[in-house]
C-alpha positions, 0 to 999 in steps of 0.5 A: 262354224265348221263341224269337226269330224275325227276318224275313229276307225280304231274304235271297236266298240263304245258304252255309256252306263252310270254308276249309281247313286243314293236314291230319296223316297221323301214324298214327292222327293222321289228320285236318284242323286249322287249318281255318275255318268261314265263313257267307255271306248274300246279300241279294235284292238286292245293291246294295253293291259289295263284301261285309263280312267280320265277324271276332268277339272273344275267347271269341265266334263268328258269334252276336255277328253272327247276334242280340242276346241279347235276340233283336232283328236282328243286325249280319249281317241288318241289313248284308244288309237294306241290301244287303251280302253278308256272310261271318262267319268262325269263328276255328279252333278256335273254334266251329264250327272243329274244335278238335284239342288236340294241334295247337292246344294248351290253350284258355281261356274267359272267366270270369263276373266278366270278363264283367262288363266287357262288361255292367255299370256298376261297372266299375274305369274311370272311364267305367264308369258311363256305361254305359247300353245293355246290353240286359240287367240286367248284374248279378253275380245272372246271373239275367236271361234276357238276361245268360245268353244272353250267357254261354250263347254264351261258348266257349273259345279260344286264349290265345295272341294270336299263334297266333290271329293267325297261324291268321286270317291264314292262312285270312282271306288264302285267304278273301279270295282266294276272294271277291275284294275286301271290307271287313273289320270287326273287333272286339276281339281280332280288330283284329290281323286287318284290319291283319295281312290289309290289309298282306299283301293290300292289294289285296283290302282295300277297308276296314277297320273296327276296332271297339275292336281289341285294344290298347293298343298294345306293352303296358298296362305303362307302367312297363317301356319294353319292346316286346312285339309290333309295335304294333298286331299281334304279328306282323310288319308290312312297316314300312319301314323293316322291323322285324326284331323287337319289341326293335328298337322304341324307345317314348316314353310319350305323357303324358295330361291327361285323366283319362278318357285313359290314359297308353301307349307309342307309337313314339319318332319317327322311327316306321317306316311301314306303306306298303301301307295307302296308299289303304286307308279305316280306321276306328277306333271306340270307345265312350263306356262301355267299357274301351277307351274310356281307350286305343283314342287311343293305336291312333290315335295309332300310326297316325298315327305310321305313316303310316295315314290314318284317322278315329278315331270315338267314339260320343258324338260322334255322338250315340250315348251309354252304349255299352259293348264290345259294342255291337253287342248293345246296345239301340242296336245298329242305330242303331250300325250305320246309323253303321258303314254312313254311313261306309263309304259316304261313302269305299268306292266 
């Protein structure tokens, strides 16, 4: 294996620290749990006013942001090279954030078959055939060095989205209180982290860049009009009027005449509003070929219903074709990063 080497001459300094968790003092079980590992990278010259806090998705770690599986520069270094300070967070009970089974419960992991969603162009969704940007072979043979590096990077994670959101909301709030106002960049399972943190501390969130956030809203089961969550998150949000529980939410089905766009559940009007998002620039970014391509429009629709001003960005409409769910790792990853930074610099001052 050729060990990759990335130029970091633009890095001025680095830091590693933990957001402290809870301490248990039971006899024979005296330890801390629910802490969150944070890696920070600062440029030689910081030209952007707010740092970017990056949150990885399910089964992933900060490696997603540090380097691509074929050894190219990752988004963390690239953002730093453009003048941003960057903070990388590993979810509690994940990676270098300690896991304690007695307190955190069981974990799960992606199967090889599940990982095919990220790498192949022969998935069960119609857009899959357009996937051309994965840097490896992406076949079930699992012999390509790039594919093997990606597979090797996968880790166990908590099966409950609700619990993951609870832990990151607590740790992420403390991080923002420590570092000050920041831009949140979320991917996949981490999408609700951005919504929850902005809802909890809107004064500390200067923008949300949501890359294919967890979805579709409510439930993928279009046969059952019962809300399983609070729409864009599994935890309560500050809706107006208040929503006491998912059972109180009334849904209707948004149909679709486009075979590439799935029907799905949305709020039955009038929908509750999310007033704490006012003034926060928000983007929802979806690739051309991902399994998200068929339903992220539903997340955008629900945000519209709740009065959340945002931009719905389809990469192919910006000349970026063939990307899948792991856009930050793909052959044109820096072109995608350039679009993300251009969008941020239009709105975040």
